[in-house]
Backbone of each chain as nested JSON, in Angstrom:
{
  "chains": [
    {"id": "A", "residues": [
      {"number": 1, "name": "MET", "atoms": {"N": [15.916, 16.013, 10.678], "CA": [14.508, 15.742, 10.999], "C": [13.991, 14.591, 10.13]}},
      {"number": 2, "name": "LYS", "atoms": {"N": [13.362, 13.652, 10.772], "CA": [12.746, 12.553, 10.024], "C": [11.252, 12.805, 9.874]}},
      {"number": 3, "name": "LYS", "atoms": {"N": [10.672, 12.135, 8.91], "CA": [9.249, 12.301, 8.671], "C": [8.512, 11.039, 9.127]}},
      {"number": 4, "name": "PHE", "atoms": {"N": [7.42, 11.231, 9.842], "CA": [6.621, 10.099, 10.302], "C": [5.183, 10.262, 9.841]}},
      {"number": 5, "name": "GLN", "atoms": {"N": [4.547, 9.132, 9.668], "CA": [3.119, 9.121, 9.329], "C": [2.377, 8.585, 10.547]}},
      {"number": 6, "name": "ALA", "atoms": {"N": [1.398, 9.338, 11.028], "CA": [0.612, 8.889, 12.177], "C": [-0.798, 8.535, 11.733]}},
      {"number": 7, "name": "GLU", "atoms": {"N": [-1.303, 7.441, 12.258], "CA": [-2.686, 7.016, 12.003], "C": [-3.403, 6.986, 13.346]}},
      {"number": 8, "name": "ILE", "atoms": {"N": [-4.424, 7.823, 13.473], "CA": [-5.103, 8.011, 14.753], "C": [-6.56, 7.567, 14.642]}},
      {"number": 9, "name": "ASP", "atoms": {"N": [-7.025, 6.822, 15.618], "CA": [-8.451, 6.485, 15.699], "C": [-9.042, 7.173, 16.911]}},
      {"number": 10, "name": "VAL", "atoms": {"N": [-10.11, 7.902, 16.703], "CA": [-10.826, 8.541, 17.815], "C": [-12.222, 7.93, 17.865]}},
      {"number": 11, "name": "MET", "atoms": {"N": [-12.533, 7.243, 18.953], "CA": [-13.814, 6.523, 19.045], "C": [-14.622, 6.986, 20.247]}},
      {"number": 12, "name": "PRO", "atoms": {"N": [-15.96, 6.952, 20.127], "CA": [-16.771, 7.251, 21.305], "C": [-16.5, 6.206, 22.385]}},
      {"number": 13, "name": "LYS", "atoms": {"N": [-16.447, 6.643, 23.647], "CA": [-16.176, 5.695, 24.73], "C": [-17.281, 4.651, 24.822]}},
      {"number": 14, "name": "LYS", "atoms": {"N": [-16.918, 3.491, 25.357], "CA": [-17.848, 2.354, 25.429], "C": [-19.12, 2.694, 26.201]}},
      {"number": 15, "name": "GLU", "atoms": {"N": [-18.971, 3.509, 27.243], "CA": [-20.118, 3.82, 28.11], "C": [-21.067, 4.801, 27.433]}},
      {"number": 16, "name": "ILE", "atoms": {"N": [-20.61, 5.396, 26.337], "CA": [-21.371, 6.471, 25.699], "C": [-22.18, 5.908, 24.535]}},
      {"number": 17, "name": "LEU", "atoms": {"N": [-23.438, 6.281, 24.499], "CA": [-24.314, 5.866, 23.417], "C": [-23.79, 6.42, 22.088]}},
      {"number": 18, "name": "ASP", "atoms": {"N": [-23.827, 5.612, 21.037], "CA": [-23.368, 6.069, 19.729], "C": [-24.561, 5.99, 18.76]}},
      {"number": 19, "name": "PRO", "atoms": {"N": [-25.366, 7.049, 18.689], "CA": [-26.602, 6.984, 17.887], "C": [-26.336, 6.744, 16.401]}},
      {"number": 20, "name": "GLN", "atoms": {"N": [-25.219, 7.287, 15.884], "CA": [-24.881, 7.074, 14.471], "C": [-24.611, 5.579, 14.222]}},
      {"number": 21, "name": "GLY", "atoms": {"N": [-23.86, 4.977, 15.131], "CA": [-23.574, 3.548, 15.018], "C": [-24.837, 2.707, 15.129]}},
      {"number": 22, "name": "LYS", "atoms": {"N": [-25.711, 3.086, 16.06], "CA": [-26.998, 2.377, 16.231], "C": [-27.811, 2.44, 14.936]}},
      {"number": 23, "name": "ALA", "atoms": {"N": [-27.845, 3.62, 14.32], "CA": [-28.603, 3.786, 13.082], "C": [-28.031, 2.903, 11.98]}},
      {"number": 24, "name": "VAL", "atoms": {"N": [-26.696, 2.846, 11.908], "CA": [-26.063, 2.034, 10.865], "C": [-26.313, 0.55, 11.132]}},
      {"number": 25, "name": "THR", "atoms": {"N": [-26.28, 0.137, 12.412], "CA": [-26.595, -1.262, 12.747], "C": [-27.988, -1.614, 12.222]}},
      {"number": 26, "name": "GLY", "atoms": {"N": [-28.947, -0.699, 12.417], "CA": [-30.298, -0.915, 11.91], "C": [-30.335, -1.017, 10.393]}},
      {"number": 27, "name": "SER", "atoms": {"N": [-29.596, -0.144, 9.726], "CA": [-29.568, -0.156, 8.259], "C": [-28.957, -1.445, 7.712]}},
      {"number": 28, "name": "MET", "atoms": {"N": [-27.985, -1.999, 8.447], "CA": [-27.376, -3.259, 8.02], "C": [-28.456, -4.342, 7.916]}},
      {"number": 29, "name": "LYS", "atoms": {"N": [-29.351, -4.367, 8.907], "CA": [-30.423, -5.365, 8.9], "C": [-31.332, -5.163, 7.684]}},
      {"number": 30, "name": "ASN", "atoms": {"N": [-31.626, -3.897, 7.38], "CA": [-32.461, -3.607, 6.203], "C": [-31.792, -4.057, 4.907]}},
      {"number": 31, "name": "LEU", "atoms": {"N": [-30.476, -4.05, 4.898], "CA": [-29.728, -4.465, 3.7], "C": [-29.53, -5.977, 3.651]}},
      {"number": 32, "name": "GLY", "atoms": {"N": [-30.026, -6.681, 4.662], "CA": [-29.876, -8.133, 4.684], "C": [-28.607, -8.609, 5.363]}},
      {"number": 33, "name": "LEU", "atoms": {"N": [-27.838, -7.662, 5.918], "CA": [-26.601, -8.053, 6.6], "C": [-26.889, -8.208, 8.098]}},
      {"number": 34, "name": "THR", "atoms": {"N": [-27.726, -9.215, 8.411], "CA": [-28.194, -9.367, 9.796], "C": [-27.093, -9.856, 10.738]}},
      {"number": 35, "name": "GLU", "atoms": {"N": [-25.982, -10.348, 10.18], "CA": [-24.895, -10.86, 11.031], "C": [-24.059, -9.747, 11.63]}},
      {"number": 36, "name": "ILE", "atoms": {"N": [-24.277, -8.517, 11.167], "CA": [-23.459, -7.397, 11.642], "C": [-24.122, -6.724, 12.834]}},
      {"number": 37, "name": "GLN", "atoms": {"N": [-23.348, -6.615, 13.919], "CA": [-23.882, -6.051, 15.16], "C": [-22.899, -5.042, 15.74]}},
      {"number": 38, "name": "ASN", "atoms": {"N": [-23.451, -4.241, 16.647], "CA": [-22.605, -3.391, 17.483], "C": [-21.665, -2.498, 16.661]}},
      {"number": 39, "name": "VAL", "atoms": {"N": [-22.235, -1.786, 15.695], "CA": [-21.448, -0.859, 14.883], "C": [-21.17, 0.397, 15.712]}},
      {"number": 40, "name": "ARG", "atoms": {"N": [-19.933, 0.801, 15.734], "CA": [-19.588, 2.075, 16.39], "C": [-18.779, 2.912, 15.41]}},
      {"number": 41, "name": "ILE", "atoms": {"N": [-19.088, 4.191, 15.378], "CA": [-18.477, 5.058, 14.375], "C": [-17.701, 6.175, 15.041]}},
      {"number": 42, "name": "GLY", "atoms": {"N": [-16.461, 6.3, 14.643], "CA": [-15.616, 7.377, 15.155], "C": [-14.865, 8.033, 14.012]}},
      {"number": 43, "name": "LYS", "atoms": {"N": [-13.753, 8.665, 14.341], "CA": [-12.962, 9.351, 13.327], "C": [-11.639, 8.645, 13.107]}},
      {"number": 44, "name": "HIS", "atoms": {"N": [-11.176, 8.686, 11.857], "CA": [-9.822, 8.246, 11.567], "C": [-9.066, 9.44, 11.031]}},
      {"number": 45, "name": "ILE", "atoms": {"N": [-7.917, 9.727, 11.608], "CA": [-7.138, 10.891, 11.207], "C": [-5.747, 10.43, 10.811]}},
      {"number": 46, "name": "SER", "atoms": {"N": [-5.31, 10.824, 9.622], "CA": [-3.932, 10.555, 9.236], "C": [-3.209, 11.883, 9.108]}},
      {"number": 47, "name": "LEU", "atoms": {"N": [-1.973, 11.912, 9.521], "CA": [-1.194, 13.148, 9.411], "C": [0.287, 12.838, 9.286]}},
      {"number": 48, "name": "GLU", "atoms": {"N": [1.02, 13.831, 8.778], "CA": [2.469, 13.72, 8.674], "C": [3.097, 14.616, 9.723]}},
      {"number": 49, "name": "ILE", "atoms": {"N": [4.193, 14.148, 10.281], "CA": [4.859, 14.945, 11.31], "C": [6.37, 14.821, 11.155]}},
      {"number": 50, "name": "GLU", "atoms": {"N": [7.042, 15.946, 11.307], "CA": [8.5, 15.95, 11.282], "C": [9.013, 15.998, 12.708]}},
      {"number": 51, "name": "ALA", "atoms": {"N": [9.943, 15.122, 13.013], "CA": [10.489, 15.104, 14.371], "C": [11.876, 14.488, 14.33]}},
      {"number": 52, "name": "ALA", "atoms": {"N": [12.646, 14.761, 15.384], "CA": [14.014, 14.255, 15.447], "C": [14.03, 12.731, 15.564]}},
      {"number": 53, "name": "ASP", "atoms": {"N": [13.11, 12.197, 16.345], "CA": [13.047, 10.743, 16.495], "C": [11.607, 10.313, 16.781]}},
      {"number": 54, "name": "GLU", "atoms": {"N": [11.406, 9.01, 16.845], "CA": [10.053, 8.479, 16.971], "C": [9.415, 8.869, 18.304]}},
      {"number": 55, "name": "GLU", "atoms": {"N": [10.221, 8.932, 19.345], "CA": [9.664, 9.262, 20.662], "C": [9.101, 10.685, 20.672]}},
      {"number": 56, "name": "THR", "atoms": {"N": [9.851, 11.617, 20.075], "CA": [9.38, 13.007, 19.99], "C": [8.094, 13.075, 19.174]}},
      {"number": 57, "name": "ALA", "atoms": {"N": [8.066, 12.355, 18.062], "CA": [6.865, 12.326, 17.219], "C": [5.678, 11.81, 18.02]}},
      {"number": 58, "name": "ASN", "atoms": {"N": [5.902, 10.749, 18.802], "CA": [4.856, 10.184, 19.66], "C": [4.281, 11.227, 20.603]}},
      {"number": 59, "name": "ILE", "atoms": {"N": [5.167, 11.975, 21.255], "CA": [4.731, 12.982, 22.229], "C": [3.911, 14.068, 21.531]}},
      {"number": 60, "name": "LYS", "atoms": {"N": [4.38, 14.51, 20.351], "CA": [3.681, 15.567, 19.608], "C": [2.279, 15.103, 19.19]}},
      {"number": 61, "name": "VAL", "atoms": {"N": [2.201, 13.876, 18.695], "CA": [0.899, 13.368, 18.245], "C": [-0.042, 13.213, 19.442]}},
      {"number": 62, "name": "ASP", "atoms": {"N": [0.514, 12.76, 20.565], "CA": [-0.293, 12.638, 21.773], "C": [-0.832, 14.014, 22.198]}},
      {"number": 63, "name": "THR", "atoms": {"N": [0.013, 15.03, 22.13], "CA": [-0.416, 16.399, 22.447], "C": [-1.527, 16.851, 21.512]}},
      {"number": 64, "name": "ALA", "atoms": {"N": [-1.354, 16.59, 20.208], "CA": [-2.363, 16.973, 19.219], "C": [-3.701, 16.297, 19.512]}},
      {"number": 65, "name": "CYS", "atoms": {"N": [-3.657, 15.011, 19.883], "CA": [-4.889, 14.279, 20.197], "C": [-5.571, 14.907, 21.4]}},
      {"number": 66, "name": "LYS", "atoms": {"N": [-4.785, 15.13, 22.452], "CA": [-5.348, 15.64, 23.71], "C": [-5.915, 17.034, 23.538]}},
      {"number": 67, "name": "SER", "atoms": {"N": [-5.218, 17.893, 22.752], "CA": [-5.602, 19.304, 22.737], "C": [-6.567, 19.649, 21.609]}},
      {"number": 68, "name": "LEU", "atoms": {"N": [-6.669, 18.777, 20.611], "CA": [-7.497, 19.175, 19.474], "C": [-8.354, 18.051, 18.886]}},
      {"number": 69, "name": "LEU", "atoms": {"N": [-7.756, 16.869, 18.714], "CA": [-8.435, 15.865, 17.89], "C": [-9.504, 15.086, 18.633]}},
      {"number": 70, "name": "ALA", "atoms": {"N": [-9.278, 14.818, 19.92], "CA": [-10.249, 14.016, 20.672], "C": [-10.864, 14.838, 21.794]}},
      {"number": 71, "name": "ASN", "atoms": {"N": [-12.135, 14.631, 22.029], "CA": [-12.816, 15.182, 23.193], "C": [-12.765, 14.114, 24.277]}},
      {"number": 72, "name": "LEU", "atoms": {"N": [-11.854, 14.276, 25.22], "CA": [-11.559, 13.188, 26.159], "C": [-12.718, 12.862, 27.098]}},
      {"number": 73, "name": "ILE", "atoms": {"N": [-13.703, 13.734, 27.172], "CA": [-14.872, 13.434, 28.001], "C": [-15.701, 12.324, 27.347]}},
      {"number": 74, "name": "MET", "atoms": {"N": [-15.824, 12.383, 26.032], "CA": [-16.683, 11.43, 25.332], "C": [-15.937, 10.442, 24.46]}},
      {"number": 75, "name": "GLU", "atoms": {"N": [-14.681, 10.734, 24.168], "CA": [-13.958, 9.914, 23.191], "C": [-12.635, 9.409, 23.752]}},
      {"number": 76, "name": "SER", "atoms": {"N": [-12.206, 8.295, 23.221], "CA": [-10.857, 7.812, 23.523], "C": [-10.096, 7.682, 22.212]}},
      {"number": 77, "name": "TYR", "atoms": {"N": [-8.781, 7.7, 22.284], "CA": [-8.009, 7.636, 21.042], "C": [-6.876, 6.629, 21.136]}},
      {"number": 78, "name": "THR", "atoms": {"N": [-6.52, 6.107, 19.998], "CA": [-5.32, 5.269, 19.876], "C": [-4.592, 5.738, 18.631]}},
      {"number": 79, "name": "PHE", "atoms": {"N": [-3.287, 5.58, 18.608], "CA": [-2.58, 5.917, 17.368], "C": [-1.344, 5.062, 17.171]}},
      {"number": 80, "name": "SER", "atoms": {"N": [-0.902, 5.006, 15.935], "CA": [0.347, 4.332, 15.619], "C": [1.162, 5.257, 14.721]}},
      {"number": 81, "name": "ILE", "atoms": {"N": [2.462, 5.122, 14.824], "CA": [3.365, 5.991, 14.061], "C": [4.349, 5.12, 13.317]}},
      {"number": 82, "name": "LYS", "atoms": {"N": [4.583, 5.474, 12.056], "CA": [5.678, 4.794, 11.37], "C": [6.493, 5.803, 10.554]}},
      {"number": 83, "name": "ALA", "atoms": {"N": [7.768, 5.519, 10.426], "CA": [8.646, 6.393, 9.648], "C": [8.315, 6.254, 8.168]}},
      {"number": 84, "name": "VAL", "atoms": {"N": [8.417, 7.37, 7.441], "CA": [8.17, 7.283, 5.988], "C": [9.4, 7.782, 5.231]}}
    ]},
    {"id": "B", "residues": [
      {"number": 1, "name": "MET", "atoms": {"N": [-20.947, -20.914, 14.116], "CA": [-20.662, -19.525, 13.719], "C": [-19.602, -18.935, 14.648]}},
      {"number": 2, "name": "LYS", "atoms": {"N": [-18.616, -18.33, 14.029], "CA": [-17.591, -17.638, 14.823], "C": [-17.871, -16.147, 14.816]}},
      {"number": 3, "name": "LYS", "atoms": {"N": [-17.295, -15.471, 15.783], "CA": [-17.482, -14.035, 15.881], "C": [-16.185, -13.327, 15.486]}},
      {"number": 4, "name": "PHE", "atoms": {"N": [-16.316, -12.307, 14.651], "CA": [-15.149, -11.539, 14.225], "C": [-15.366, -10.064, 14.544]}},
      {"number": 5, "name": "GLN", "atoms": {"N": [-14.257, -9.395, 14.754], "CA": [-14.288, -7.944, 14.961], "C": [-13.646, -7.303, 13.731]}},
      {"number": 6, "name": "ALA", "atoms": {"N": [-14.361, -6.382, 13.107], "CA": [-13.806, -5.693, 11.932], "C": [-13.505, -4.246, 12.285]}},
      {"number": 7, "name": "GLU", "atoms": {"N": [-12.368, -3.773, 11.821], "CA": [-11.97, -2.367, 11.995], "C": [-11.828, -1.767, 10.595]}},
      {"number": 8, "name": "ILE", "atoms": {"N": [-12.671, -0.783, 10.3], "CA": [-12.738, -0.228, 8.95], "C": [-12.316, 1.24, 8.974]}},
      {"number": 9, "name": "ASP", "atoms": {"N": [-11.48, 1.628, 8.03], "CA": [-11.143, 3.051, 7.846], "C": [-11.73, 3.528, 6.532]}},
      {"number": 10, "name": "VAL", "atoms": {"N": [-12.479, 4.609, 6.571], "CA": [-13.018, 5.208, 5.352], "C": [-12.416, 6.607, 5.237]}},
      {"number": 11, "name": "MET", "atoms": {"N": [-11.622, 6.819, 4.191], "CA": [-10.905, 8.101, 4.051], "C": [-11.275, 8.783, 2.737]}},
      {"number": 12, "name": "PRO", "atoms": {"N": [-11.26, 10.134, 2.733], "CA": [-11.463, 10.833, 1.461], "C": [-10.318, 10.477, 0.514]}},
      {"number": 13, "name": "LYS", "atoms": {"N": [-10.632, 10.309, -0.773], "CA": [-9.589, 9.95, -1.745], "C": [-8.548, 11.054, -1.847]}},
      {"number": 14, "name": "LYS", "atoms": {"N": [-7.339, 10.661, -2.214], "CA": [-6.21, 11.602, -2.278], "C": [-6.495, 12.779, -3.187]}},
      {"number": 15, "name": "GLU", "atoms": {"N": [-7.202, 12.546, -4.279], "CA": [-7.432, 13.605, -5.263], "C": [-8.478, 14.599, -4.759]}},
      {"number": 16, "name": "ILE", "atoms": {"N": [-9.181, 14.219, -3.695], "CA": [-10.305, 15.03, -3.227], "C": [-9.853, 15.938, -2.097]}},
      {"number": 17, "name": "LEU", "atoms": {"N": [-10.236, 17.2, -2.199], "CA": [-9.928, 18.182, -1.159], "C": [-10.606, 17.759, 0.144]}},
      {"number": 18, "name": "ASP", "atoms": {"N": [-9.881, 17.905, 1.25], "CA": [-10.458, 17.561, 2.547], "C": [-10.472, 18.822, 3.412]}},
      {"number": 19, "name": "PRO", "atoms": {"N": [-11.543, 19.622, 3.32], "CA": [-11.561, 20.912, 4.02], "C": [-11.444, 20.782, 5.532]}},
      {"number": 20, "name": "GLN", "atoms": {"N": [-12.03, 19.724, 6.087], "CA": [-11.94, 19.511, 7.537], "C": [-10.475, 19.295, 7.951]}},
      {"number": 21, "name": "GLY", "atoms": {"N": [-9.79, 18.459, 7.16], "CA": [-8.376, 18.212, 7.428], "C": [-7.542, 19.471, 7.277]}},
      {"number": 22, "name": "LYS", "atoms": {"N": [-7.834, 20.255, 6.248], "CA": [-7.123, 21.526, 6.028], "C": [-7.299, 22.45, 7.231]}},
      {"number": 23, "name": "ALA", "atoms": {"N": [-8.532, 22.536, 7.732], "CA": [-8.815, 23.4, 8.89], "C": [-8.03, 22.928, 10.105]}},
      {"number": 24, "name": "VAL", "atoms": {"N": [-7.97, 21.605, 10.3], "CA": [-7.247, 21.075, 11.456], "C": [-5.745, 21.315, 11.304]}},
      {"number": 25, "name": "THR", "atoms": {"N": [-5.22, 21.177, 10.072], "CA": [-3.8, 21.484, 9.839], "C": [-3.507, 22.921, 10.276]}},
      {"number": 26, "name": "GLY", "atoms": {"N": [-4.403, 23.856, 9.918], "CA": [-4.237, 25.251, 10.325], "C": [-4.272, 25.422, 11.836]}},
      {"number": 27, "name": "SER", "atoms": {"N": [-5.2, 24.73, 12.483], "CA": [-5.315, 24.829, 13.941], "C": [-4.082, 24.285, 14.647]}},
      {"number": 28, "name": "MET", "atoms": {"N": [-3.457, 23.262, 14.057], "CA": [-2.228, 22.705, 14.641], "C": [-1.182, 23.804, 14.743]}},
      {"number": 29, "name": "LYS", "atoms": {"N": [-1.065, 24.604, 13.691], "CA": [-0.082, 25.7, 13.689], "C": [-0.406, 26.699, 14.799]}},
      {"number": 30, "name": "ASN", "atoms": {"N": [-1.691, 27.02, 14.971], "CA": [-2.083, 27.941, 16.041], "C": [-1.752, 27.389, 17.421]}},
      {"number": 31, "name": "LEU", "atoms": {"N": [-1.759, 26.073, 17.549], "CA": [-1.441, 25.438, 18.833], "C": [0.063, 25.277, 19.032]}},
      {"number": 32, "name": "GLY", "atoms": {"N": [0.851, 25.7, 18.04], "CA": [2.295, 25.572, 18.162], "C": [2.84, 24.254, 17.637]}},
      {"number": 33, "name": "LEU", "atoms": {"N": [1.954, 23.423, 17.072], "CA": [2.417, 22.133, 16.537], "C": [2.698, 22.288, 15.038]}},
      {"number": 34, "name": "THR", "atoms": {"N": [3.719, 23.096, 14.742], "CA": [4.001, 23.438, 13.338], "C": [4.58, 22.266, 12.547]}},
      {"number": 35, "name": "GLU", "atoms": {"N": [5.003, 21.218, 13.252], "CA": [5.612, 20.079, 12.544], "C": [4.554, 19.167, 11.932]}},
      {"number": 36, "name": "ILE", "atoms": {"N": [3.289, 19.42, 12.261], "CA": [2.224, 18.545, 11.763], "C": [1.656, 19.093, 10.46]}},
      {"number": 37, "name": "GLN", "atoms": {"N": [1.641, 18.222, 9.446], "CA": [1.192, 18.632, 8.119], "C": [0.248, 17.594, 7.538]}},
      {"number": 38, "name": "ASN", "atoms": {"N": [-0.453, 18.062, 6.511], "CA": [-1.223, 17.144, 5.687], "C": [-2.184, 16.271, 6.507]}},
      {"number": 39, "name": "VAL", "atoms": {"N": [-2.986, 16.912, 7.343], "CA": [-3.979, 16.183, 8.134], "C": [-5.152, 15.811, 7.225]}},
      {"number": 40, "name": "ARG", "atoms": {"N": [-5.55, 14.578, 7.291], "CA": [-6.746, 14.152, 6.557], "C": [-7.667, 13.434, 7.531]}},
      {"number": 41, "name": "ILE", "atoms": {"N": [-8.952, 13.711, 7.413], "CA": [-9.895, 13.174, 8.394], "C": [-10.947, 12.32, 7.706]}},
      {"number": 42, "name": "GLY", "atoms": {"N": [-11.095, 11.124, 8.193], "CA": [-12.109, 10.223, 7.663], "C": [-12.861, 9.574, 8.807]}},
      {"number": 43, "name": "LYS", "atoms": {"N": [-13.455, 8.425, 8.525], "CA": [-14.234, 7.728, 9.551], "C": [-13.54, 6.439, 9.949]}},
      {"number": 44, "name": "HIS", "atoms": {"N": [-13.7, 6.086, 11.204], "CA": [-13.278, 4.764, 11.653], "C": [-14.518, 4.042, 12.159]}},
      {"number": 45, "name": "ILE", "atoms": {"N": [-14.732, 2.843, 11.66], "CA": [-15.935, 2.095, 12.027], "C": [-15.504, 0.75, 12.595]}},
      {"number": 46, "name": "SER", "atoms": {"N": [-16.008, 0.417, 13.763], "CA": [-15.754, -0.925, 14.29], "C": [-17.086, -1.65, 14.372]}},
      {"number": 47, "name": "LEU", "atoms": {"N": [-17.066, -2.925, 14.052], "CA": [-18.308, -3.695, 14.136], "C": [-18.015, -5.158, 14.418]}},
      {"number": 48, "name": "GLU", "atoms": {"N": [-19.032, -5.849, 14.895], "CA": [-18.922, -7.289, 15.14], "C": [-19.722, -8.023, 14.084]}},
      {"number": 49, "name": "ILE", "atoms": {"N": [-19.19, -9.147, 13.662], "CA": [-19.894, -9.914, 12.637], "C": [-19.792, -11.399, 12.945]}},
      {"number": 50, "name": "GLU", "atoms": {"N": [-20.894, -12.1, 12.742], "CA": [-20.887, -13.554, 12.912], "C": [-20.81, -14.2, 11.546]}},
      {"number": 51, "name": "ALA", "atoms": {"N": [-19.895, -15.139, 11.386], "CA": [-19.75, -15.807, 10.091], "C": [-19.134, -17.181, 10.306]}},
      {"number": 52, "name": "ALA", "atoms": {"N": [-19.315, -18.049, 9.3], "CA": [-18.805, -19.412, 9.405], "C": [-17.279, -19.419, 9.426]}},
      {"number": 53, "name": "ASP", "atoms": {"N": [-16.682, -18.557, 8.614], "CA": [-15.214, -18.486, 8.591], "C": [-14.766, -17.071, 8.224]}},
      {"number": 54, "name": "GLU", "atoms": {"N": [-13.455, -16.876, 8.241], "CA": [-12.924, -15.531, 8.059], "C": [-13.207, -15.01, 6.652]}},
      {"number": 55, "name": "GLU", "atoms": {"N": [-13.166, -15.913, 5.674], "CA": [-13.387, -15.48, 4.291], "C": [-14.806, -14.934, 4.104]}},
      {"number": 56, "name": "THR", "atoms": {"N": [-15.791, -15.64, 4.677], "CA": [-17.182, -15.168, 4.604], "C": [-17.319, -13.819, 5.286]}},
      {"number": 57, "name": "ALA", "atoms": {"N": [-16.688, -13.682, 6.459], "CA": [-16.745, -12.415, 7.189], "C": [-16.161, -11.286, 6.335]}},
      {"number": 58, "name": "ASN", "atoms": {"N": [-15.042, -11.573, 5.675], "CA": [-14.411, -10.594, 4.773], "C": [-15.372, -10.124, 3.693]}},
      {"number": 59, "name": "ILE", "atoms": {"N": [-16.052, -11.08, 3.068], "CA": [-16.978, -10.738, 1.976], "C": [-18.124, -9.877, 2.495]}},
      {"number": 60, "name": "LYS", "atoms": {"N": [-18.661, -10.252, 3.672], "CA": [-19.79, -9.501, 4.245], "C": [-19.37, -8.069, 4.575]}},
      {"number": 61, "name": "VAL", "atoms": {"N": [-18.186, -7.923, 5.166], "CA": [-17.727, -6.581, 5.539], "C": [-17.481, -5.747, 4.278]}},
      {"number": 62, "name": "ASP", "atoms": {"N": [-16.92, -6.381, 3.268], "CA": [-16.696, -5.684, 2.002], "C": [-18.032, -5.205, 1.416]}},
      {"number": 63, "name": "THR", "atoms": {"N": [-19.055, -6.062, 1.47], "CA": [-20.39, -5.677, 0.995], "C": [-20.926, -4.493, 1.795]}},
      {"number": 64, "name": "ALA", "atoms": {"N": [-20.759, -4.544, 3.121], "CA": [-21.236, -3.458, 3.974], "C": [-20.541, -2.143, 3.619]}},
      {"number": 65, "name": "CYS", "atoms": {"N": [-19.235, -2.207, 3.376], "CA": [-18.486, -0.996, 3.018], "C": [-19.01, -0.429, 1.706]}},
      {"number": 66, "name": "LYS", "atoms": {"N": [-19.147, -1.311, 0.71], "CA": [-19.541, -0.864, -0.625], "C": [-20.955, -0.305, -0.639]}},
      {"number": 67, "name": "SER", "atoms": {"N": [-21.861, -0.944, 0.119], "CA": [-23.263, -0.569, -0.021], "C": [-23.718, 0.478, 0.986]}},
      {"number": 68, "name": "LEU", "atoms": {"N": [-22.949, 0.683, 2.05], "CA": [-23.443, 1.61, 3.072], "C": [-22.379, 2.52, 3.679]}},
      {"number": 69, "name": "LEU", "atoms": {"N": [-21.224, 1.963, 4.006], "CA": [-20.291, 2.727, 4.85], "C": [-19.446, 3.733, 4.084]}},
      {"number": 70, "name": "ALA", "atoms": {"N": [-19.075, 3.396, 2.839], "CA": [-18.217, 4.302, 2.07], "C": [-18.939, 4.807, 0.83]}},
      {"number": 71, "name": "ASN", "atoms": {"N": [-18.712, 6.066, 0.508], "CA": [-19.176, 6.633, -0.75], "C": [-18.006, 6.498, -1.737]}},
      {"number": 72, "name": "LEU", "atoms": {"N": [-18.073, 5.489, -2.601], "CA": [-16.899, 5.134, -3.409], "C": [-16.496, 6.209, -4.417]}},
      {"number": 73, "name": "ILE", "atoms": {"N": [-17.37, 7.164, -4.66], "CA": [-16.994, 8.259, -5.558], "C": [-15.95, 9.153, -4.889]}},
      {"number": 74, "name": "MET", "atoms": {"N": [-16.143, 9.385, -3.604], "CA": [-15.258, 10.323, -2.909], "C": [-14.352, 9.669, -1.876]}},
      {"number": 75, "name": "GLU", "atoms": {"N": [-14.654, 8.432, -1.501], "CA": [-13.921, 7.822, -0.39], "C": [-13.368, 6.452, -0.774]}},
      {"number": 76, "name": "SER", "atoms": {"N": [-12.283, 6.103, -0.123], "CA": [-11.78, 4.737, -0.258], "C": [-11.765, 4.103, 1.13]}},
      {"number": 77, "name": "TYR", "atoms": {"N": [-11.774, 2.78, 1.179], "CA": [-11.818, 2.125, 2.487], "C": [-10.803, 0.993, 2.579]}},
      {"number": 78, "name": "THR", "atoms": {"N": [-10.371, 0.741, 3.791], "CA": [-9.546, -0.429, 4.081], "C": [-10.121, -1.045, 5.353]}},
      {"number": 79, "name": "PHE", "atoms": {"N": [-9.959, -2.342, 5.498], "CA": [-10.405, -2.944, 6.761], "C": [-9.568, -4.146, 7.134]}},
      {"number": 80, "name": "SER", "atoms": {"N": [-9.609, -4.472, 8.415], "CA": [-8.966, -5.687, 8.899], "C": [-9.963, -6.415, 9.787]}},
      {"number": 81, "name": "ILE", "atoms": {"N": [-9.818, -7.724, 9.806], "CA": [-10.747, -8.566, 10.564], "C": [-9.95, -9.473, 11.471]}},
      {"number": 82, "name": "LYS", "atoms": {"N": [-10.401, -9.594, 12.708], "CA": [-9.776, -10.625, 13.545], "C": [-10.847, -11.366, 14.357]}},
      {"number": 83, "name": "ALA", "atoms": {"N": [-10.578, -12.613, 14.604], "CA": [-11.509, -13.435, 15.379], "C": [-11.502, -12.98, 16.837]}},
      {"number": 84, "name": "VAL", "atoms": {"N": [-12.681, -13.027, 17.477], "CA": [-12.726, -12.666, 18.907], "C": [-13.318, -13.825, 19.705]}}
    ]}
  ]
}
C-alpha cells in the first residue's frame, strides 16, 4: 500500500450567491485594498489516504467528496493527489 | 493594470487541534473509507485583483491574508497568483 496526500477544494458554485465572500470583498475596500474583487470563500481539505495505486486513491477521494465533503447541489469540488 | 486571479489556502497550523477534521476522519470510517486519515479542514479563498504587475499583486494578496483572511496565531496560509 502506498500513501498519498490529497488536496481538495470545495467551492460554492458560480451561480450561487456567496454572502461570506461578498462581506469580505466589502471589508477589503474598508482596508484600502480596493483592487480586490469577487472574493469567494470555500473549504480546503487535506487528507492522507492509503491505496494500492494512484487510480484507486483517486476513486476513493472522489467518493469521499461526493458522499461527505461537498454538497453537490451548492458546491463543486476539485482535487489533486500526490504520492508521499 | 493587469488582472490576476489568486487562489489562497488558509489551514489550521499543524500544532493546533482541528476538531472539524477529526470529526470528518471519524465519519470517513463510518462510510467505509477506512484508508482515509488525518483530515484537516481549512478555507479556500479565490479572488480577483488588479495590479500593475505580478509582484505588486503578490504584495497586495499577502497584505489581505495577513490583515483579514488568516488568523496568524492559529492558521497559516499559502497562495498562488496567475494572470487572467
